[in-house]
Every structure is written in C-alpha cells, then in structure tokens.
C-alpha positions as CSV (number, residue, x, y, z in Angstrom):
1,M,66.8,110.5,87.4
2,T,65.7,108.5,90.6
3,K,63.1,106.7,88.0
4,A,66.0,105.8,85.4
5,W,67.8,104.7,88.6
6,G,65.1,102.7,89.8
7,R,64.2,100.9,86.8
8,A,68.0,100.1,85.9
9,F,68.3,98.7,89.2
10,L,65.1,96.5,88.6
11,A,66.0,95.6,85.6
12,V,69.8,94.2,86.9
13,L,67.9,92.4,89.8
14,F,65.5,90.6,87.3
15,L,68.3,89.5,85.2
16,S,70.3,88.5,88.4
17,V,67.2,86.4,89.7
18,L,67.0,84.8,86.1
19,G,70.4,83.9,86.0
20,C,69.8,81.8,89.7
21,G,69.7,78.1,89.2
22,G,70.6,77.7,85.3
23,L,72.9,74.9,84.3
24,R,76.2,74.9,84.3
25,Y,76.1,75.1,80.7
26,S,73.4,74.3,77.9
27,E,73.9,74.3,74.3
28,V,70.9,73.9,72.0
29,A,71.3,73.5,68.2
30,P,68.8,75.7,66.0
31,E,67.6,72.3,64.7
32,A,66.3,71.2,68.1
33,K,63.4,73.5,67.8
34,G,61.6,71.8,65.4
35,F,62.4,68.1,66.7
36,H,60.2,66.3,69.3
37,P,60.5,62.6,69.1
38,R,58.1,60.2,70.0
39,R,60.3,57.7,71.8
40,I,64.0,58.1,73.1
41,V,66.7,55.7,74.3
42,V,68.9,56.9,77.3
43,L,72.7,54.7,76.7
44,P,74.3,53.1,79.4
45,A,75.8,56.1,81.3
46,D,79.8,56.8,81.0
47,A,80.9,55.9,84.6
48,K,84.3,54.6,83.8
49,T,85.7,57.2,86.0
50,F,82.9,56.6,88.9
51,P,81.6,53.1,88.3
52,D,79.6,53.0,91.9
53,A,77.4,56.0,89.6
54,K,76.4,53.8,87.1
55,G,73.2,51.8,88.8
56,D,71.7,55.1,90.1
57,I,72.0,57.0,87.1
58,D,70.6,54.5,84.6
59,R,67.9,54.2,86.7
60,L,67.4,57.7,87.8
61,F,67.5,59.6,84.3
62,A,65.0,56.8,83.1
63,E,62.6,57.9,86.0
64,T,62.7,61.1,85.6
65,L,62.1,61.3,81.6
66,E,59.1,59.0,82.2
67,K,57.7,61.1,85.1
68,K,57.9,63.9,82.5
69,R,55.3,62.3,80.4
70,W,56.5,64.1,77.2
71,F,57.9,61.0,75.1
72,A,55.4,57.6,74.6
73,G,58.3,55.5,75.0
74,V,61.7,56.0,77.1
75,V,64.3,52.8,76.7
76,G,66.4,53.6,80.1
77,G,70.2,52.7,80.2
78,V,69.3,49.6,82.4
79,E,67.1,47.7,79.8
80,I,69.9,48.5,76.7
81,G,72.5,47.4,79.0
82,R,70.5,43.6,79.7
83,R,70.0,44.1,75.4
84,L,73.7,45.1,75.0
85,E,74.5,41.8,76.9
86,T,72.5,39.3,74.1
87,D,71.8,41.4,71.0
88,A,75.6,41.8,69.2
89,E,74.2,43.6,66.4
90,L,72.8,46.5,68.8
91,R,76.1,46.5,70.7
92,Q,78.3,46.6,67.7
93,A,76.4,49.9,66.6
94,V,76.4,51.4,70.3
95,T,80.2,50.6,70.8
96,G,80.9,52.1,67.5
97,Y,78.9,54.9,67.7
98,L,80.4,55.8,71.7
99,G,84.2,54.8,69.9
100,K,83.6,57.4,67.2
101,L,82.4,60.3,69.4
102,D,84.9,59.7,72.2
103,K,88.0,59.3,70.1
104,V,87.2,61.9,67.0
105,S,84.1,63.5,68.3
106,F,82.2,62.6,65.1
107,S,78.9,61.8,66.1
108,D,78.3,58.9,63.1
109,A,74.9,59.5,61.6
110,E,74.8,55.7,60.0
111,L,75.4,53.9,63.5
112,S,73.0,56.9,65.4
113,S,70.8,55.8,62.8
114,R,71.4,51.8,63.5
115,I,71.0,52.2,67.3
116,G,67.3,54.3,66.7
117,L,66.1,51.5,64.2
118,L,67.4,48.7,66.6
119,T,65.7,50.6,69.9
120,D,62.8,51.7,67.6
121,T,63.5,55.5,69.0
122,E,64.2,58.8,67.5
123,A,66.5,60.1,70.2
124,L,69.4,59.0,71.6
125,V,70.7,60.4,75.3
126,L,74.5,60.3,76.1
127,V,75.1,60.5,79.9
128,R,78.6,61.0,81.3
129,V,79.2,60.9,84.7
130,D,81.9,64.1,85.7
131,Y,81.7,63.5,89.7
132,W,80.7,61.2,92.2
133,N,82.2,61.4,95.3
134,Y,82.7,62.8,98.6
135,T,85.6,65.6,98.7
136,T,87.1,68.6,100.3
137,E,86.2,71.9,99.0
138,N,87.4,75.2,100.3
139,D,87.6,73.0,104.0
140,K,84.5,72.1,103.9
141,T,83.5,68.3,103.5
142,V,81.3,67.5,100.6
143,G,79.4,65.3,98.6
144,K,79.4,66.4,94.9
145,V,77.4,65.0,92.1
146,A,78.4,66.5,88.1
147,L,77.1,65.2,84.9
148,S,77.0,65.7,81.6
149,V,74.2,65.3,78.9
150,T,74.1,64.8,74.9
151,L,70.7,64.8,73.0
152,V,71.1,63.2,69.7
153,Q,68.9,63.0,66.9
154,A,69.6,59.4,66.0
155,K,68.2,59.6,62.0
156,T,70.9,62.3,61.2
157,G,73.6,61.8,63.9
158,K,73.3,65.9,64.8
159,V,74.0,66.6,68.3
160,L,70.9,69.0,69.4
161,W,71.5,69.8,72.5
162,T,74.8,69.2,75.7
163,A,74.3,70.1,79.3
164,G,76.7,69.9,82.1
165,H,75.3,70.6,85.3
166,Q,76.3,69.7,89.5
167,R,75.1,69.5,92.7
168,V,77.5,69.9,96.3
169,S,76.1,69.4,99.3
170,D,78.4,70.5,102.6
171,Y,78.1,68.0,105.7
172,L,79.8,67.4,109.1
173,L,78.8,64.3,110.2
174,I,76.3,62.3,108.2
175,K,77.5,62.2,104.2
176,P,74.7,63.0,102.1
177,D,73.0,60.7,99.7
178,L,75.0,61.1,96.4
179,A,72.1,59.5,94.3
180,G,69.7,62.1,96.1
181,L,72.0,65.0,94.5
182,A,72.2,63.2,91.4
183,E,68.3,62.7,91.1
184,G,68.5,66.5,91.5
185,V,71.2,67.6,88.7
186,I,69.1,65.1,86.5
187,G,65.6,67.3,87.3
188,D,67.3,70.5,86.8
189,M,69.1,69.1,83.2
190,I,65.8,67.8,81.8
191,D,63.9,70.7,82.8
192,H,66.3,72.7,80.2
193,M,66.0,69.3,78.0
194,P,64.6,70.2,74.2
195,H,61.6,68.0,73.7
C-alpha cells in the first residue's frame, strides 16, 4: 500500500512540476506539426492601448526569433513598419488582413498570402500588447507585461498557434524595467512556438 501511495505522490509531484513555468495559454492547431517555415514576418505589434510598448516589442520579438536560428530569415516589426510607410500595396494588404481579423475574427487567406508574397515569407507572427504598465495588485506595486501572439501560415491563412503570457514583478522603490519583463515573456512564448 505504501508503494502505491509513494508512486501516486511522485506522479502528482512530477505533473505539478511540469505545470510550472508554462504559458498563460497556448493552443496549437494539428496542421502546425508539419509546418516548418523558412522565413517569417513579425507584423508591427498591436499596441493601441499601450503605445509606449510598441518600439520595444517590435525590436525584441525580431531579436529573440533571430537568436533562435530556427528560420533562414526574420523580417521584424521595425522593418515592416518602415516598409508600410512607403509600400502602398503591402500597407493595403496588412491593413485589410488585420481589419478582418479584428472585426470578424476571419483570417483571410488571400490577404495573408499576399503579405507572404510581398515580404517573401511563409508565416506571419501577430503580436498584441495586452498589458504594459505599473499598477497595484493585492496591495503590492508591480510592473506588469502581458502579450498575445498568433502564428499564421501565410499561404492558407490558417491560424496555427495562439498563445498568451505575462510577467509581473513587484517593487518598493525602483520600478522594474518593462522592456526587461517583456524580453522574458517573449522568450517564454517563443520557446513554445511551433517551428
């Protein structure tokens, strides 16, 4: 009887350790298993609610993906942001795609494919800043960064992966660097990203 209880205790302990350090949520489509893009594009982050985060998130996402060396090329949000200013065709495709995705939750295959062709990429990475601020939680002052990410197969418009994650750091006098928190969030998320 004691061996059975010991095994049950070890199994529960093992499963609880596995549950630690995971993402807030992560959902992978079955089609992601066989999808291995050569080049990906990280579209400029949706940071309407927290505009201070935009530059850091665009830069950090591209840098972290490049460090992984999973892809032959990563076209980052900063580079795409510059191209959107001068390339009307790309701007129209990105604006149309993101508009449909936002308003009717529809990933338009024609527009995602167009973005892929114009950027020479097989996958789109969409990033949304859910939280980027200093606040009070449970009587503690904290710095908090929360992000959501979507990976889309450019050719088909199929959403292959969605994830959300956050980091919170409490402080007394010295505020934590939100970009530093974001770097940790992005690293955690990318570790779970299909590639």
